[in-house]
C-alpha positions in Angstrom: 34.9 -29.3 15.2 33.5 -27.3 18.2 32.3 -24.5 15.8 30.6 -27.2 13.7 28.5 -28.2 16.7 28.1 -24.7 18.2 26.9 -23.2 15.0 24.2 -25.9 14.6 25.5 -27.1 11.2 25.8 -30.6 12.6 22.0 -30.5 13.0 21.6 -29.2 9.4 23.5 -32.3 8.2 21.4 -34.6 10.3 18.1 -33.0 9.0 19.2 -33.4 5.4 20.0 -37.1 6.1 16.6 -37.6 7.6 14.9 -36.0 4.5 16.9 -38.4 2.2 16.0 -41.3 4.5 12.2 -40.3 4.3 12.4 -40.0 0.5 14.3 -43.3 0.2 11.9 -45.3 2.3 9.0 -43.8 0.5 10.4 -44.7 -2.9 11.3 -48.2 -1.7 7.6 -48.7 -0.5 6.1 -47.3 -3.7 8.4 -49.5 -5.9 8.1 -52.8 -3.9 5.1 -52.4 -1.7 7.3 -53.5 1.2 8.4 -51.5 4.2 6.6 -48.8 6.1 3.9 -46.9 4.2 4.6 -43.1 3.9 1.8 -42.2 6.3 3.5 -44.4 8.9 6.8 -42.6 8.3 5.4 -39.1 8.6 4.7 -39.3 12.4 8.0 -40.3 13.8 10.1 -38.4 11.2 8.1 -35.1 11.9 8.6 -35.6 15.6 12.3 -36.2 15.2 12.5 -33.3 12.8 11.0 -30.8 15.2 13.1 -32.2 18.2 16.3 -31.6 16.0 15.2 -28.1 15.1 14.8 -27.5 18.8 18.2 -28.8 19.5 19.6 -26.6 16.8 17.9 -23.6 18.5 19.4 -24.5 21.8 22.9 -25.0 20.4 22.7 -21.6 18.8 21.5 -19.7 21.8 17.9 -19.1 20.9 15.4 -17.6 23.3 14.1 -20.2 25.8 10.5 -19.6 24.6 11.4 -21.1 21.2 13.0 -24.1 22.8 10.0 -24.6 24.9 7.8 -24.3 21.9 9.8 -26.8 19.9 9.8 -29.4 22.7 6.1 -29.0 23.1 5.5 -29.4 19.4 7.7 -32.4 19.2 5.8 -33.9 22.2 2.4 -33.3 20.4 3.6 -34.8 17.2 4.9 -37.9 19.0 1.7 -38.3 20.9 -0.3 -38.0 17.7 1.9 -40.6 16.1 1.4 -43.0 19.1 -2.4 -42.3 19.0 -2.7 -43.2 15.3 -0.6 -46.4 15.8 -2.6 -47.4 18.8 -5.9 -46.7 16.9 -4.8 -48.8 14.0 -2.9 -51.8 15.6 -3.3 -53.9 12.4 -1.3 -51.4 10.3 1.9 -53.1 11.1 0.5 -56.5 10.0 -0.3 -55.0 6.6 3.5 -54.8 5.8 4.4 -57.2 3.0 7.7 -58.1 4.5 6.4 -59.5 7.8 6.1 -63.2 7.5 2.8 -64.7 8.5 2.5 -67.5 11.1 2.9 -70.9 9.2 0.6 -72.7 11.5 
C-alpha cells in the first residue's frame, strides 16, 4: 500500500474518478437541465485537478519548482473560479433543482 501512495498511482486513480465525475455531472445536466452547468464545473474541477497533479509531483519527488508552479497554477484557477462566481451571483439561482420561495 505504501508503494501505491509513494508512486503517485493513488492520485492517478483520483484523477480518473474526477474525470468520470465531471462527465457524469455534465451528462446529467444536459439530459435533465438540472444540476451544475458544465461551465460551473470547469473552475473547481480544474483547480482540484491541478492541485492533485501537484500532490502527485510531490509524492514522486519532483523538483520543488514544479511543485511551486503547480500550487501557483491551482491558486490562479481557484481565484478565477471565485471571480467568475462573484461576478455572476445569479448563476446559482438559475439551477432548476433549487426551489423558489413560495411567498
